[in-house]
N, C-alpha and C positions, 0 to 999 in steps of 0.2 A: 504493499500499500504507499501511495506518494506521501511525502511530507505535507503537501498541502491538503490533501485528503484528510490526513489525520489531523491537522489542524482544524480544518472546517467540521469535521465530527465533534472535535473537543468543544468548539464553540455551539454547534447546534444541540448535540446530544443532550447536554447539562441544561441549556436551554428549554428544550422539550420537557425535558423531565421536570423541571422546576414548574412550568406552565400546567403539566399534567398534574403534579402535587396539588397546586394551588386549585385547579378545577376539581379536584376530588375534596379536598377539605372544603371549597365554598360549597360543592352541593352536598355534602354531609352536614354542614352547619345551617344551610339555608333549608334542608329537608327537616332538621331538628326544629328550626324556628318556624317552619310551618306547622309541624305537628302540635308544638307548643302553643302556637296561635290558635290553630284548630280546638285544642283542649280547653284554652281559655276562653273562646268566644262561644264553645257550645256550652261551658259551665255559666259564663254569663246570661248567656240567652235562656238556658233551662231555668235559671235563678228568677230569672224576669218572669217567664212562663208559671212558672210554682206559685210565684208571690199573685201574679194576676188571677190563677185559678183559686188561690185561697180566697182571695178579694171577692170572686164571684160567688163562692159558697157561703162566706160570710153575709154578703148581700141577700142570698135565698134565704138563709136562717133569720135574718132580720126581718125579712117581708113575712114569714110565717111566725115570728116569735111570739105576737100577740095571742094566736090560736093554741101555739105549743104550751105557752104559760096559763092558759086558762083549762086545760086537761089537768086531769088527775092522774098520778102514776097508778097503772094497772087497770084503770077502769075501762071497759070496753061497753057501756051502755051505749043508748042511740045519740046522746049528746057528745060523748067522747068520738064515736066514730063519725059524727057530721063535722067535727073539729078536723080529725084526720082528712076527710073528703074535701072538706075546704081548703086545707093546707096542699094536699095534692093537686087541687085545681089551680092554687095560685103558683104552684112550682112549673106545671104543666105550660101555663101562659109565659113564663120567662125564658129567654133565651137571648143568645148574643152572636150574631151571625149565621151564616147557613148552616153551620155543623156545631153550633155552640148551643148547647141544651143541659137540663138537669135530669138525674135519674134518681130513683129511689127504689131501695130493696129492704125487705126486713134482714134480720141477722141470721135468718136460715136459708137465704138465698131465693126467696120469692120475690118477682117483679112486682112493684106497686106502681111504679108511673115510669112512661118513657114515650116521650112526645114524639120521637121521630120513627119508632118501632113499637107500636100499640100490640102488634101480635105477640111480644114477648110478656106483655102484662097478664098476670095472674099465673104465670109459668114459673116452676123452681128452676133456676138455674146454678145450683149450687155444683152441680158436676159438669157443666160446659167446659168444653177443651176448646184452644185455638190450634191452627195447624202444628205448633210445636209441641203441642201437649200439655201446656200450661194450664192452670185453673184461674182466669182472671176473675171470676165472682169471688172465690175464695180469698183471694190476695186483696180484693176490695175490702170485704169483710173483716179480715185480718186487721188491716191498715186501721179501720174505723173502730175495731174494738180496741185498738191501743190508744184510742183519742183522736184520732184522725191522722192522715198522713198521703203520701204521693206514691203511686204505683204505675209502671210502666208496662203496658201489654198491649195486645192485638185484638183490635175490634172492628166490626162492620162498618163502613162509612155509608151512611144513607145517601148522601150527594153522588158518590161515585159508584156505590154498591160494589165494593173492593174490601178486601181487608187490609189494614194500614196501621202501623204503631201509633200508640196513643198514650199520652200522660196524663193521669187522672188523678183527682183529689178528693177525698172523701172525710166526711164528719160525723159523727154517731148523734141519733136523737134517741138518747137512753131511754127517756121517759115513753116512747112509743115502741122503743126497740127497731127503730129505723136506721137505714145508712143513707144520708144523703150526699150526692157527689155529683161531679163535673169533669170534663175533660177536654184537651184541645189534641188535634192530630198534628204528628210530628212532620208532615211532608214540608211545611213551610220552615221548619227550623233545618231538617236535612237540606233542601234547598239553598237556604243561606250559608249552610256550612260547607255545601258543594261549590257554591259560588267563590267562596274564600278559599277553598283547596284548589279550583281551577285559576285564581289568580295568583295564588301562591306558586302553584305549578308552572304559569307562563313567566313569574318574574323569574324561578328559577333556569328556566329555559332560555330566557333574554339574557341574564346574567352568564350564562353558560356558552352563548353565542358570543358575548361580548371577548370573553376569554378566549374563544376559540378565533375571533377576529384578530385580537392582540397577538396571539401566537402565531397566527399566519402573516400578520404584518410584520412581526419580528424575525419569522423565518424569511421573510421576502428580503427584509432589511440585509439579514445577515448573508445570504445568496447573493443579494446584489453586490454587496461589499466584497465578498469572496470572486464575484465574476470580475468587479472592477479591479481587484488586485491581480487577478489572474491577467486581465488584459493588459494592465499596466506593465506587470512582469514581463508579460509575452512582447508587448512594443517595445520595452526596453532590451530584451533579448534579441529581438528582431533587428533593431537597431544596432546593438553591438555586433551581431552576426553580419549585418551587412557591411559594417565599419570594418569587420575582420576579412571578410572576403575582398572588400576594395582594397585593404591594405596587402592582401594575399598577390592580388591582380596586379598592383604597383611594384610589389617586389618581384612579380615575375617579368614583368615590363623591363624592370631596371636590370634584372640579370639577364634578360633577352638583348638588352642594348649594349651591357658588359662584353657578352658573347660575340655579339654582332662586331663591337669594334674590336675586340682580340682577333676574330676570324679576319677581318678586313685590314686591320693596322699591322698584324704580327705575322699570323700562318701565311694571309693572302700576298704580302709583302715578300716574304721569303721565298714564295712560290714564283712570283714574277720575277725576282732576283734570278733563281735557279733557271727559268725557263731562258731569260737573257742569255744567261751563259751558256745553256745547251745550243741555243741559236748561233751564238758567236762560233762554239767549236763545231758546230756543221757547217758554217759559212767558211770557217778556215780549210776545213777538210775539201769542201767543194772547189776552194780556191788554189788548192795545190796544183803545181804546173806537171809534176811527173807524174805520169800515169801509174808507175808502180807505187809511188807514195800514197795513192788513195786505196783506202779499205772499205769497200762495198758494204761489207756486214756491218761496220761501225757507224757507217753512214745511216743503213736500215735501222739499226739500233738507237740512234739519235733521233732519227725520225719519228721512229714509235714513241718514245720517250716523251719527245716533244708533243705528240698528239694526247699522249694520255696525261702528260701535266697540263694540258691546256684544259682537258675536260675535269680534271681535278680542281683546276682553278676555277672554271665555270660553277662546278657544284658548291665549291667553299663560298662563292658570290652569291649564288642561289640560296644556300643556308642563312648565309648573314643577313640577306635581304629579308628572308622569310622571318627571321628572329625579329628584325625589328630594322625596317627599311631606313636608310640614312635620309633619304627625301623628306619622311615625315617630319624630321627634327629640322630639317634646312630650309625646306620649301613650304613646308606646311601640309594640310590635309588634302586639299584639291590636287595638288601635285601628285602627292603619294597615290590617291585614289585613281588618277589618270594613268600614273605609270602600272599599278596593279592590274586595272582593266586591261591594258595594251599588253602586258606581259602574260595575263592568262588567257588572252584571245589568241596570243601566237601559239603558247604552249598546247591549248585545247583546240585549236582550230575552229573556234566560233566567233562570231561577231559581238563584240561587248562595246557598246557605245557608251560614254562618260558625258553628262552634262554638268553643267554648274550653274547656279542663279546665285548671286551675292549682292544683297541690297547696300546701297551706298552708307547706310549708318549701321552697317552690321558690325558687331564688335569681333574684336580678336578673341579665338577660343582658346580655352585653356587647354594643357598638355593633356590632363586626364580625357577629357571629351574627345580630342584628336583622336587619341590613341584607342577609346572604346569605339568610335565610329569605323575607324580603320578595320579594327578586329572583327566588328558586325559584318562591314562590305567583305571581308577576307573569307570569314566563315560562309556568308550567303553564295558567293562566287564559287567557293569550294564545293557546297552542296550543290549548285546547278551543274557543276562540271561532273560530279560524282553520280547525280541521281535524276537531273531532270531529262537528259538527250535532248536537250534545246540546241537550236541553230542560232538562235538571237538573244543576247541580253542586253540590259539597260541598267546603267547606274547614273542614279542623279543626286546632287546634292544641292540643297536650298537653304541658305542661311539669311534669316530676317535679324530685325534688333531684337527679336522677342523670343524667337525659336531656332531649332537647326531641324532639318529633316532630311534623312538620308533613305533614298527609295531603290530597291533593287528588284528588278522586274524580267521576266524570261518567258518564252513561249514553249516551254516544255510540257512533260506528261503532266505535270501538277500533282498533288496528295491529299490525302484526307487531314485536314487540319485538326479535327478533333480527335481522331484518333492518335495522331502524332502526339498532340498535347496530355492526352491520357496515358500514354505508353511509359510507364515508368522506367523501361530499360533503353528505350529509343529517345530520339530528339535531344541530345545532349548538347547539340549545338544551339538548339534555339533556347535552351535552357541557359546556356552561358550567354547568349544576347541579352535575355531578359536580365539576367542578373547584373550585367553590365549597364545596362538602362536603370534598373531598379537604383543601383547605387548614386546615378545621377539624377534620379527624379523622374526619367523618362518612361516611354511607354512602346511596346512593339506591336504591332497590327500585322495580322497575316490573312490573306486571302488566296484561295489557289483553286482552280479547277483546270481539266485538259486545255492547254495551248495560252494558258496564262496565269503566272503565279506572280504575287507581289508581296514583297516583304519590305515594312516601312517601319522605321524608327524615328520617333519625336521626342526632342530633349529641348525643355523650356531652358531660356536664359534668365538667371536670376537679374532683377533691376539693379543697375549699378551705372556709375559715370562711365559710360562708352568710349573706347578709344577711337581716334579718328581713323577713317577707312585707309589713310596712307599708309598707317602700322599694321595693317592685316598683313599676316603671314599666307593668307589663303590665295589672294589673288590681287589683281589691280580693282581700284576702287570703281564699282558699277559695272565690271564686265559681267557678261553673260555669255555662255557658249552652250 
């Protein structure tokens, strides 16, 4: 694993772990708070409902209090029965809302009054069970026997004809052996608690979404910073690599120039000197008057040696010129390109035309640019000679005040540009051209089809104080050919 990847993981993993821990902690705490809120609200709501029920029962007992006080304990004569009947009539008329009513049972479970379900009156409901098996009437009577209390049970709701949970409050009427009570159905309480739970759940969800958004934003920032660092380092490394490649190319050119000078000034001069000496010796042999003094074998050997020495001298000059043409340093780029096109045209027996266009205010080109363009032209013409099977080629140089353009065209068989550029094992010459231009900030464009191939190099010139046209090493001012 790369060091950059490790650093990135060391930055991201703890961040995500921290965010995950915060998220889990926040969710647990929010859930606990929601449960506590649910319990608190439920307790407060139920407490208010209990107070409300007790108040209703107190109102009911107050309404029948004169009748209750007028009766005598244990008496069941006509007067006492009339008082009880009148009390039941009063209670039956009292209600609060659609499902708010009072009910009366005796302590043995007999229904004495039920305004919403009159069919129950006169029946003993002591053994009545709800769907869960509970005995609600016995629970209510037990609470009344203890002086009154609250009971939760399931009862039939008249308005919906459904069994629903209910909270009831009952109070005893000991003198009549009765139990009076009322109740409220808990659907409203449950709905309110459900809304509270839903709101708490929505808040928790929003909080988790915020944490997730923060985590994503943090991750994006870290990733963007990592990409920025990588891109910056990549650009820095690419710039260093280009500088190194440029230095390598410069070193190669310097070494080539040194070898070219040594071949030209050292070995070539010595070989010229030897050739002159041999020519002098051959001339003396041929000038001898006495026929017997002539040695035909020596003359033939000297002639052969002179021919081979001339060939070797030509090869040394060719190698010296290929390493670094002296004309490039002495007369400039245009002259060197003209000499290159002429020599290669003669060598390969094809027509290579050279044209140049120099604007009047064109600056003097630096040595590095001259060398790069010359090598590009050299490589392109070599490719034409090796692969194109062309009969005609054109080398054009255009120098303006802002850019230099070098174009090499031929009428050969052409090639597949995309295939050559994608081939990692081929196209070395084209890659070398691009690398040379990249170091100068230039571009290389290619277009090829059967009968027409064009290689064009564009190099922009930096803005600076241009030299006068008279100082150009390329050509005379304004000359166009």
